[in-house]
Structure formats: C-alpha cells, structure tokens
C-alpha positions as CSV (number, residue, x, y, z in Angstrom):
1,M,-0.1,0.2,-0.2
2,L,2.6,2.8,0.8
3,A,4.7,1.7,-2.8
4,A,1.5,2.3,-4.3
5,A,0.7,5.3,-2.7
6,L,4.6,6.9,-3.4
7,T,4.2,5.6,-6.8
8,L,0.9,7.8,-7.3
9,G,2.3,10.4,-5.8
10,V,5.5,11.2,-7.3
11,G,3.9,10.4,-10.8
12,L,1.1,12.9,-9.9
13,A,3.7,15.8,-8.6
14,V,5.5,15.3,-11.9
15,L,2.5,15.9,-14.0
16,T,1.0,18.7,-12.1
17,T,4.3,20.4,-12.4
18,L,4.6,20.0,-16.2
19,T,0.7,20.4,-16.6
20,L,1.4,24.0,-14.2
21,L,3.9,25.2,-17.0
22,G,1.6,24.4,-19.9
23,W,-1.1,26.8,-18.1
24,I,1.3,29.5,-17.7
25,A,2.3,29.5,-21.1
26,A,-1.3,28.6,-22.8
27,P,-4.5,30.9,-22.2
28,R,-6.3,30.5,-18.9
29,T,-9.1,28.9,-20.2
30,A,-7.2,25.9,-21.6
31,F,-7.0,23.8,-18.5
32,G,-9.9,25.0,-16.6
33,Q,-11.1,27.3,-13.9
34,G,-7.6,28.4,-12.3
35,L,-5.4,25.4,-10.1
36,P,-7.7,22.7,-9.7
37,G,-8.7,22.8,-13.3
38,V,-4.6,22.2,-13.5
39,F,-4.8,19.6,-11.5
40,R,-7.5,18.0,-12.9
41,T,-5.6,17.9,-16.3
42,A,-2.5,16.3,-14.0
43,C,-4.9,13.5,-13.0
44,Q,-6.6,13.3,-16.6
45,L,-2.8,13.2,-18.2
46,W,-2.1,10.3,-15.0
47,L,-5.1,8.3,-16.3
48,A,-3.8,8.5,-19.7
49,A,-0.6,7.3,-19.3
50,H,-2.2,4.2,-18.3
51,H,-4.2,4.0,-21.6
52,A,-7.1,4.8,-19.6
53,G,-9.9,6.4,-22.4
54,F,-12.3,9.0,-22.0
55,A,-15.4,9.9,-23.2
56,I,-16.1,13.6,-24.7
57,P,-19.2,15.0,-25.9
58,G,-19.8,12.9,-29.3
59,G,-17.6,10.3,-29.1
60,R,-14.6,8.8,-26.9
61,V,-11.0,9.6,-26.9
62,G,-8.8,6.6,-27.4
63,L,-5.4,7.8,-29.1
64,L,-3.1,7.9,-26.4
65,P,0.7,8.4,-26.2
66,L,2.3,5.2,-25.2
67,G,5.3,7.2,-24.2
68,L,3.7,8.5,-21.4
69,M,3.4,4.9,-19.9
70,I,7.3,5.2,-19.3
71,L,6.8,7.3,-16.4
72,P,4.4,5.5,-14.4
73,G,6.2,2.3,-15.6
74,T,9.3,3.3,-14.5
75,L,7.8,4.3,-10.8
76,L,6.0,1.1,-10.5
77,Y,9.6,-0.9,-11.3
78,R,11.6,0.9,-8.7
79,A,8.7,0.1,-6.3
80,G,8.9,-3.3,-6.8
81,L,12.4,-3.7,-6.6
82,W,12.1,-2.0,-3.0
83,M,9.6,-4.2,-2.2
84,A,11.5,-7.0,-3.4
85,R,14.8,-6.0,-1.5
86,D,12.9,-5.0,1.5
87,A,11.7,-9.0,1.8
88,D,15.2,-9.9,1.1
89,L,13.9,-12.6,-1.6
90,R,17.6,-12.8,-3.4
91,L,18.4,-14.7,-0.5
92,R,15.3,-16.3,1.0
93,L,14.8,-17.4,-3.1
94,P,17.4,-17.3,-5.5
95,A,17.1,-18.2,-8.9
96,R,20.4,-20.5,-9.4
97,L,20.5,-23.8,-7.6
98,P,23.6,-26.1,-7.2
99,K,25.0,-27.9,-9.9
100,G,23.5,-31.8,-9.8
101,T,20.1,-30.7,-8.2
102,P,17.2,-33.2,-8.8
103,K,14.8,-32.0,-11.4
104,D,12.3,-32.7,-8.6
105,L,13.7,-29.8,-6.4
106,A,14.1,-27.3,-9.2
107,N,10.7,-27.8,-10.7
108,A,9.5,-26.9,-7.3
109,R,11.8,-24.3,-6.7
110,R,10.5,-22.7,-10.0
111,R,6.5,-23.1,-9.1
112,A,7.5,-21.3,-5.7
113,Q,9.5,-18.5,-7.9
114,F,6.3,-18.0,-10.0
115,V,4.0,-17.7,-6.8
116,L,6.0,-15.5,-5.1
117,I,6.7,-13.5,-8.6
118,A,2.7,-13.3,-8.8
119,R,1.7,-12.7,-5.3
120,A,3.8,-9.6,-5.7
121,G,2.3,-8.5,-8.4
122,V,-0.8,-8.6,-7.0
123,S,0.0,-6.8,-3.8
124,L,1.0,-3.8,-5.3
125,A,-1.6,-3.8,-8.5
126,A,-4.3,-4.4,-5.9
127,P,-4.0,-0.9,-4.3
128,Y,-2.8,0.6,-6.6
129,A,-5.7,0.0,-8.9
130,L,-7.8,1.3,-6.0
131,L,-5.5,4.5,-5.6
132,A,-6.3,5.0,-9.5
133,G,-9.8,4.5,-9.1
134,M,-10.2,7.9,-6.6
135,I,-8.3,9.8,-9.4
136,A,-10.4,8.9,-12.0
137,L,-13.3,10.3,-9.3
138,V,-11.1,13.5,-9.1
139,A,-10.1,13.9,-12.4
140,Q,-14.1,13.9,-14.1
141,N,-15.1,17.3,-15.5
142,D,-17.5,18.9,-17.6
143,V,-16.1,17.6,-20.8
144,T,-14.1,14.5,-19.9
145,Q,-15.0,11.6,-18.2
146,P,-12.9,8.9,-17.6
147,F,-13.6,5.4,-17.6
148,L,-13.9,4.0,-14.5
149,G,-14.0,0.6,-15.8
150,E,-10.5,1.0,-18.0
151,T,-9.0,2.9,-15.2
152,L,-9.3,-0.1,-12.6
153,V,-8.1,-2.6,-15.0
154,S,-5.1,-0.3,-17.1
155,H,-3.5,0.3,-13.6
156,F,-3.8,-3.0,-12.2
157,L,-2.5,-5.0,-15.6
158,L,0.6,-2.4,-15.9
159,A,1.1,-2.5,-11.8
160,F,1.1,-6.0,-11.8
161,L,3.8,-6.1,-15.0
162,A,6.2,-4.0,-13.3
163,A,6.2,-5.2,-9.8
164,S,6.8,-8.9,-11.5
165,V,9.1,-7.8,-13.4
166,A,11.1,-6.1,-10.9
167,V,10.4,-9.4,-8.2
168,A,11.8,-11.6,-11.0
169,R,15.0,-9.5,-11.8
170,T,15.8,-8.9,-7.7
171,I,15.5,-12.9,-7.7
172,G,18.3,-13.0,-9.8
173,P,19.8,-11.9,-13.3
174,W,18.0,-11.1,-16.4
175,R,19.1,-14.5,-17.8
176,S,18.3,-16.0,-15.0
177,M,14.3,-15.1,-15.6
178,L,14.5,-16.9,-18.7
179,R,15.8,-19.8,-16.9
180,L,12.3,-19.8,-15.2
181,L,10.7,-21.4,-17.9
182,P,11.2,-24.6,-19.2
183,E,13.4,-25.0,-22.4
184,R,10.3,-25.2,-25.0
185,P,8.5,-22.0,-23.8
186,R,11.9,-20.2,-23.7
187,S,12.5,-21.4,-27.3
188,V,9.3,-20.1,-28.1
189,V,9.5,-16.5,-25.7
190,V,13.3,-15.6,-27.1
191,G,12.2,-16.1,-30.9
192,T,9.1,-13.9,-30.7
193,A,11.3,-11.1,-28.6
194,M,13.6,-11.5,-31.8
195,A,10.8,-11.2,-34.2
196,M,9.7,-8.3,-32.9
197,S,12.0,-6.7,-31.9
198,M,13.5,-6.8,-35.6
199,M,10.2,-5.9,-37.0
200,L,10.1,-2.7,-34.4
201,A,13.6,-1.8,-35.5
202,A,12.3,-1.5,-39.2
203,G,9.4,0.3,-37.9
204,L,11.4,3.2,-36.2
205,V,14.2,3.1,-39.6
206,L,11.0,3.1,-41.7
207,V,9.6,6.3,-39.7
208,L,12.6,8.4,-39.1
209,G,13.4,8.3,-42.6
210,S,10.0,9.6,-43.6
211,I,10.5,12.5,-41.0
212,A,14.3,13.2,-42.6
213,V,12.3,13.4,-46.0
214,N,9.3,15.4,-45.1
215,F,10.9,17.6,-42.4
216,D,10.0,21.0,-44.4
217,E,6.5,20.1,-44.4
218,I,6.6,18.8,-40.2
219,Q,8.3,22.8,-39.7
220,K,5.7,24.1,-41.9
221,L,2.8,22.7,-39.4
222,S,4.8,23.6,-36.6
223,D,4.6,27.3,-37.8
224,M,1.2,27.3,-38.5
225,L,0.7,26.6,-34.5
226,S,3.1,29.2,-33.4
227,P,2.8,27.8,-29.6
228,G,5.9,29.8,-28.8
229,L,8.8,28.7,-26.6
230,V,7.3,26.9,-23.9
231,G,4.2,25.6,-25.7
232,G,7.1,24.5,-28.0
233,L,8.8,22.5,-26.2
234,L,5.5,20.6,-24.8
235,L,4.3,20.4,-28.3
236,L,8.0,18.3,-29.1
237,L,7.8,16.5,-25.9
238,I,4.2,15.6,-26.9
239,E,5.2,14.6,-30.3
240,G,8.1,12.4,-29.0
241,L,5.9,10.8,-26.9
242,Y,3.4,10.0,-29.7
243,L,6.9,8.4,-31.5
244,F,5.9,5.0,-29.7
245,N,3.2,4.9,-31.4
246,A,4.3,5.6,-34.9
247,V,6.7,2.8,-34.8
248,I,3.9,0.8,-34.2
249,W,2.1,2.2,-37.3
250,G,5.3,1.6,-39.0
251,M,5.5,-2.3,-38.4
252,A,2.1,-2.2,-39.3
253,Y,2.9,-0.3,-42.8
254,I,6.0,-3.8,-43.0
255,A,3.4,-5.9,-42.3
256,G,1.1,-5.4,-44.9
257,P,-2.5,-3.7,-43.4
258,G,-1.2,-0.5,-43.1
259,F,-3.0,2.3,-40.9
260,A,-5.6,4.5,-41.0
261,I,-6.1,8.6,-40.3
262,G,-9.9,8.4,-39.7
263,T,-12.6,6.3,-41.8
264,G,-11.9,5.9,-45.4
265,T,-8.2,6.4,-45.1
266,L,-5.5,3.7,-45.6
267,V,-1.7,4.5,-45.3
268,A,0.1,1.0,-47.3
269,P,3.0,-0.4,-49.2
270,T,-0.5,-0.8,-51.7
271,G,-1.4,2.7,-52.2
272,V,-2.1,6.2,-49.9
273,K,-5.5,7.5,-49.3
274,L,-5.7,9.9,-47.2
275,S,-8.7,13.0,-46.2
276,T,-8.0,16.1,-43.9
277,L,-5.5,15.6,-41.1
278,P,-5.1,17.0,-37.5
279,T,-3.3,19.7,-37.1
280,L,-0.1,18.0,-35.7
281,P,3.1,18.2,-37.1
282,L,4.1,14.4,-36.6
283,L,1.3,14.2,-39.0
284,G,3.2,15.9,-41.5
285,A,5.5,12.8,-42.5
286,L,2.5,11.0,-44.3
287,P,3.0,10.3,-48.0
288,D,0.9,11.6,-50.3
289,S,-2.5,10.3,-51.2
290,G,-1.7,8.2,-54.5
291,A,-0.1,5.3,-55.9
292,V,3.1,4.1,-54.0
293,P,6.4,3.2,-55.6
294,P,6.6,-0.5,-56.8
295,W,10.1,-0.8,-54.7
296,M,8.4,0.3,-51.6
297,M,6.7,-3.3,-51.6
298,A,10.3,-5.0,-50.8
299,V,9.4,-3.7,-46.9
300,I,7.0,-6.6,-46.9
301,A,10.3,-9.0,-46.9
302,V,11.2,-8.2,-43.3
303,P,8.2,-10.2,-41.0
304,F,9.9,-13.3,-43.4
305,A,13.1,-12.3,-42.6
306,A,11.7,-11.7,-39.2
307,G,10.8,-15.3,-39.0
308,T,13.5,-16.9,-40.4
309,V,16.0,-15.6,-37.9
310,A,13.0,-16.7,-34.9
311,G,12.6,-20.0,-36.2
312,V,16.2,-20.9,-36.0
313,V,16.6,-19.3,-32.7
314,V,13.5,-21.5,-31.6
315,A,15.6,-24.7,-33.6
316,R,18.7,-23.9,-31.5
317,I,17.3,-23.5,-28.2
318,A,15.4,-26.6,-27.8
319,P,16.2,-29.3,-30.9
320,T,14.3,-31.9,-31.0
321,P,15.2,-35.3,-32.4
322,S,11.4,-35.3,-34.3
323,L,11.8,-33.5,-37.7
324,E,8.3,-32.9,-37.6
325,A,8.1,-31.1,-34.4
326,A,10.8,-28.5,-35.3
327,P,8.3,-26.9,-38.1
328,L,5.2,-27.0,-35.3
329,W,6.8,-24.9,-33.2
330,G,8.3,-22.7,-35.7
331,F,4.5,-21.5,-37.0
332,V,3.4,-21.4,-32.7
333,C,6.4,-18.8,-32.5
334,G,4.8,-17.2,-35.6
335,L,1.5,-17.7,-33.3
336,S,2.6,-15.5,-30.2
337,T,4.6,-13.1,-32.4
338,G,1.5,-12.0,-34.4
339,G,-0.4,-12.4,-30.9
340,V,1.8,-9.5,-29.3
341,A,1.6,-7.2,-32.5
342,G,-1.7,-7.5,-32.7
343,I,-1.7,-5.9,-29.0
344,L,0.6,-3.1,-29.7
345,A,-1.6,-2.7,-32.4
346,A,-4.7,-2.1,-30.5
347,L,-2.5,0.0,-27.9
348,S,-1.3,2.3,-30.8
349,G,-4.5,3.5,-31.8
350,G,-8.1,4.4,-30.7
351,P,-10.4,6.8,-31.4
352,L,-9.7,10.7,-31.3
353,G,-13.3,12.0,-30.7
354,G,-16.2,11.0,-32.8
355,A,-17.6,10.9,-36.9
356,R,-14.4,10.5,-38.9
357,L,-11.8,10.5,-36.5
358,S,-13.1,7.1,-34.4
359,A,-11.1,4.7,-36.4
360,V,-7.6,5.7,-36.3
361,G,-4.0,3.6,-36.4
362,P,-3.9,-0.2,-37.5
363,S,-6.6,-3.1,-37.2
364,P,-5.5,-5.1,-34.3
365,W,-6.8,-8.4,-36.3
366,E,-5.4,-7.5,-39.3
367,V,-2.2,-6.7,-38.2
368,A,-2.1,-10.1,-36.1
369,L,-3.4,-12.3,-39.1
370,S,-0.5,-11.1,-41.5
371,V,2.1,-11.2,-38.9
372,T,1.0,-14.4,-37.9
373,L,1.0,-15.8,-41.3
374,E,4.2,-14.0,-42.6
375,V,6.2,-14.6,-39.6
376,G,4.7,-18.4,-39.0
377,V,5.5,-19.7,-42.6
378,A,9.1,-18.3,-42.3
379,A,9.7,-19.8,-38.7
380,G,8.4,-23.1,-39.4
381,I,10.3,-23.3,-42.6
382,S,13.7,-22.2,-40.9
383,A,13.3,-23.9,-37.9
384,G,12.7,-27.6,-39.8
385,L,15.6,-26.8,-42.2
386,A,18.2,-25.6,-38.6
387,N,16.7,-29.0,-36.5
388,W,17.5,-31.3,-39.6
389,W,21.1,-29.4,-40.0
390,M,22.2,-30.0,-36.9
391,M,20.9,-33.5,-36.3
392,S,22.7,-34.6,-39.1
393,R,25.9,-32.5,-38.2
394,S,25.8,-34.2,-34.6
395,P,23.0,-37.0,-34.5
396,V,24.3,-38.4,-31.4
397,A,23.9,-35.2,-29.4
398,P,19.9,-35.0,-29.7
399,I,19.4,-38.2,-29.1
400,K,21.2,-38.7,-26.1
401,K,19.8,-35.4,-24.6
402,A,16.1,-36.9,-24.9
403,V,17.6,-40.3,-23.6
404,V,18.8,-38.1,-20.8
405,K,15.0,-36.9,-20.5
406,V,13.7,-39.8,-20.5
407,A,15.5,-41.6,-18.2
408,K,15.0,-38.9,-16.0
409,K,11.4,-39.3,-16.6
410,V,11.3,-43.1,-15.6
411,K,10.8,-44.0,-11.6
412,P,12.9,-46.4,-10.4
413,A,11.9,-49.9,-10.2
414,K,10.7,-51.0,-6.3
415,P,13.2,-53.4,-4.5
416,L,11.5,-57.0,-4.3
417,P,9.3,-57.7,-1.3
418,G,10.9,-60.5,1.1
419,H,8.8,-63.4,0.7
420,W,10.1,-66.0,-1.6
421,M,7.0,-66.5,-3.4
422,D,7.2,-62.8,-4.8
423,A,10.4,-63.1,-6.3
424,T,11.5,-64.1,-10.3
425,E,13.1,-67.5,-11.1
426,A,16.4,-65.4,-11.3
427,D,16.1,-64.1,-8.3
428,T,15.7,-67.3,-6.4
429,M,18.6,-69.1,-4.6
430,P,19.3,-72.6,-5.7
431,I,18.2,-75.5,-3.6
432,P,21.0,-77.3,-2.2
433,V,21.4,-81.0,-2.9
434,I,22.0,-83.3,-0.6
435,T,24.2,-85.6,-1.0
436,D,25.5,-89.2,0.8
437,D,28.3,-87.5,2.5
438,W,26.4,-84.8,4.2
439,S,26.8,-84.1,7.4
440,D,25.5,-81.5,10.2
441,E,27.1,-80.2,13.3
442,H,24.6,-83.3,15.2
443,S,26.9,-85.9,13.6
444,D,29.9,-84.5,14.0
445,T,31.5,-85.7,16.7
446,D,34.2,-82.6,16.8
447,A,31.9,-80.2,16.0
448,F,31.6,-79.4,20.0
449,P,35.2,-80.1,21.4
450,R,35.1,-81.3,25.2
451,K,37.7,-79.9,27.5
452,R,40.3,-81.9,28.7
453,S,39.3,-81.8,32.4
454,E,35.4,-82.8,31.4
455,P,35.4,-86.3,31.3
456,A,33.3,-88.3,28.2
457,R,30.3,-88.9,28.7
458,P,27.7,-91.5,27.2
459,G,25.7,-91.2,24.9
460,R,21.5,-91.0,25.4
461,N,19.1,-93.4,23.3
462,D,16.2,-91.3,24.7
463,I,16.7,-88.2,22.8
464,V,15.2,-88.3,19.3
465,D,16.8,-85.6,16.8
466,E,13.6,-84.3,14.7
467,T,16.7,-83.0,12.2
468,D,17.9,-86.2,11.3
469,D,16.2,-87.5,7.8
470,R,18.2,-90.6,7.5
471,G,17.5,-93.1,10.3
472,G,16.1,-91.2,13.0
473,H,12.2,-91.4,13.7
474,V,9.8,-88.2,13.6
475,I,6.3,-87.7,15.2
476,Y,3.8,-86.2,13.2
477,V,1.0,-84.7,15.0
478,D,-2.3,-84.4,13.4
479,P,-4.1,-81.2,14.2
480,Y,-7.6,-82.2,12.9
481,A,-8.2,-85.7,15.0
482,W,-9.9,-83.6,17.7
483,D,-12.6,-83.3,15.1
484,R,-12.9,-86.5,13.8
485,D,-15.4,-89.4,15.3
486,D,-14.2,-91.9,17.8
C-alpha cells in the first residue's frame, strides 16, 4: 500500500509540474478554472499514461501516447524493486540452484518462484488500482469523463507487470529470468522477442526516414501553430511521446495492412488514401495520396526475414529428434508474434473523438493475422531446416539428450519383497542338493570339542533328533484329530 501511494504521489507531482508550465504558457481557459483545473488535467494525464480512455461529447478519446507509459512504468518498477529488496527475496529464494540439483527439486523451486512473483505483483497492483479509481473520480469535469472500468484494469495490469518484472529481476539476473521457464516455452519466448525486435526496429527506421524526407512539411505545420518557446517544448514532448505509436504504425505498414487516419483512409504499401488531417506536425511525415512506388513493396520481406531468424533461434534453443515437431514449434512462434503485434496495434490506435476520427491507427486483427502468417510460415520452414541440419551434423547429441530426459522421467524399480514366492526365478537361490557325504553339527563329533578336564559322557538313546532325515524317527501330530469321530 505504501509503495502504491508513493508511486501515485511522485507521478502526479511530475505531471502537475508539467501541466502548470503549460498553464502558464497557454490561455487560462485551456486547463479549466485556475489551479483546480490544472490538477484535474494532471490527473487526466496520469490516467492517460496508463492507457485509460475518456468519454467526450460526441465520442471518446482512445488514441493515447504510449511514450507516456514510461513514467508510471518506471516508478512501478522501482517500487517493485523496493518491495523485493525489503523482503530479502534474493537470499530467501535465489534463482540459481547448485549443480546436480534433482529435477523435482528444481521444478518445485520454479513453481515457488512463479507463485512468489504473482503474489508480489498482486500486492502492488491491487491497492494501486483502487487509488487510481479515486483519481478517476477526481478527474471528472464537464467535458471529459474517465472510464472507471478501463482505469481499474489498465492500472492493475501495468502495476502487476512492472512489479512482477522487478521481483524476478531481484531474484536473479536477466538471464536467470528466462531460466524460470522450461526449455520449450523459453525457445518460443526468445524467438518471439527476436522477431518483434526486428520488426519494430524496421518500423523505427521507416518512421525516421519518413521524418527526414518530409521535414520541411513538419516544420511548416509547426509554424502554423506558433506555440511559442514553452509551448514549442511541450509540443515537441508530445510528439516524442507519440513517436512510440508511430513506430508500431510503421510495423503495421511493413506487415502489409497499414493504418488509417480516420474512416475511409489507408496508408499501406499497396497505396495511400488520405483526407483532411489533424494539425499535428508529426503527421506531416505521411506520404501523399496516390500510388506507392513499386520498390516500397520490398518492405514486406522484413516479416519473413524476422520469421527466418526466429525459427533458427527456436531450433537452436530447443532442438528435437522429431523432424516433424520443429516446424510446428516454429509456427507456434509465429502465432505468439502475431498475438503480440495485435496487442501493440490495439494499444497504439484508437478513436480521437467521433465521426471521421473514430478510427485511427492499425486494425489489430488484420495486423495479428498478417504477422502470424508471414512470421509463422518463415519460422516453421527455418526451424525445420535448422533442426535437420543440426541433427545431421551431430545426430548423436540430440538423441543422447532425449534419452537422458526420458531416463530422468522413468521411476526406479521398486525392490522385491522379502517373501520367496514374490521373487522371480532368476532371483531365487538354488536349492542345495543333499548327497551321501552330507553332515551337520549333530553328526560331527568334533563340532563341540570337550574340555580336557571334562570326562567323556556316554551317549543317550532317549533323545530323538528330529532334524535327522536318515535314520531317526519323527513323530507328526495330526491337528484335525480332535474333529474326527471316535
């Protein structure tokens, strides 16, 4: 609770300072009536930093800058580190175990670590979301109405994710965080991260190149706004925060579906169709309406290249003796990459009011489907080829690895019971054969040597040796004699 309150307090203090600077530089009516309006605007910015939308007359606002999430994300991560270090989690539950640790003990430790990470995330996210609900009630005014449900969910998810990563980082280094996952899921996660990194890097290069080519148009739009010194710095800050959205839009462009700037518009490798745009200098980097040069279609090769690299990574981390399984796991990597790309597309876009600007940004399901097919097919082929090449180069190593895994899973055989009837024929002892020269301690006169001072005793004929099976007499008692009639 204390960590959540401190995070909210520091974040609101930073945003209130920035809002106050904007209030000084802008007309007094832009932020409401005086300082209370400034504080409400800061609260609205704090909610927007968690991607919580607002309702306005005639529509809603969902196109929020992803770069603004850096502030609460960093504060929540620091709060999670403080919680984990205060509880001495690195000493109580370290990520690394000594070499030779049994697999059952390692799996139990991994499950305990996951449970600990989840509990730490919930312990920070639950009070953080409740406090955010109170801020949403304070931030309401006559124009904007925050959605309470989106506020609670967005704050809880961001706090849970940041706290979980912080606790996992406290338990061990970054490499140990991946070792918490089993080998096969770890290969899919690393492959997905590799594919997404390549596509986002390509999207960043595309956006920066477009800004450099159309810099004159961007400067012209900035001059039209004439924001002044302080307003210009704040406008530059806003454009920098929206740059993260633009990078994801560039990834959607590379994947094929492209993105929209309003209903009935499209910016894609197949063509550009635009209408009247909002006066935001960053939008000056968009190409003109009309046909796209044919060489721009080459950007569609980037998702296939990313899938090829991801498939090789999947095969190298978790090779399999089954040649049919490797392509399937490569396609699973494509599925996860498509899911992540769809989520990013949904976060980067959204409505910006009503009517024409009700659809801004890429379509999440189109991006997810395109990335899944492009990355999945390429990753499946490359994973199959890489796995086959590794097995043909050293076919014994994967087989030995698989045999060791199977041997660890096989339980040791239980020891045979002590009764001789439960033993197998191979485990029974051979029955000794009695020969004519057999003798025991009763027949051997020297088995019990006499003392020199003890006189010799004559033998007794009234004692019958029941163990003698050669000439002695043995009396057998009938246990059922009492039940017979006389």
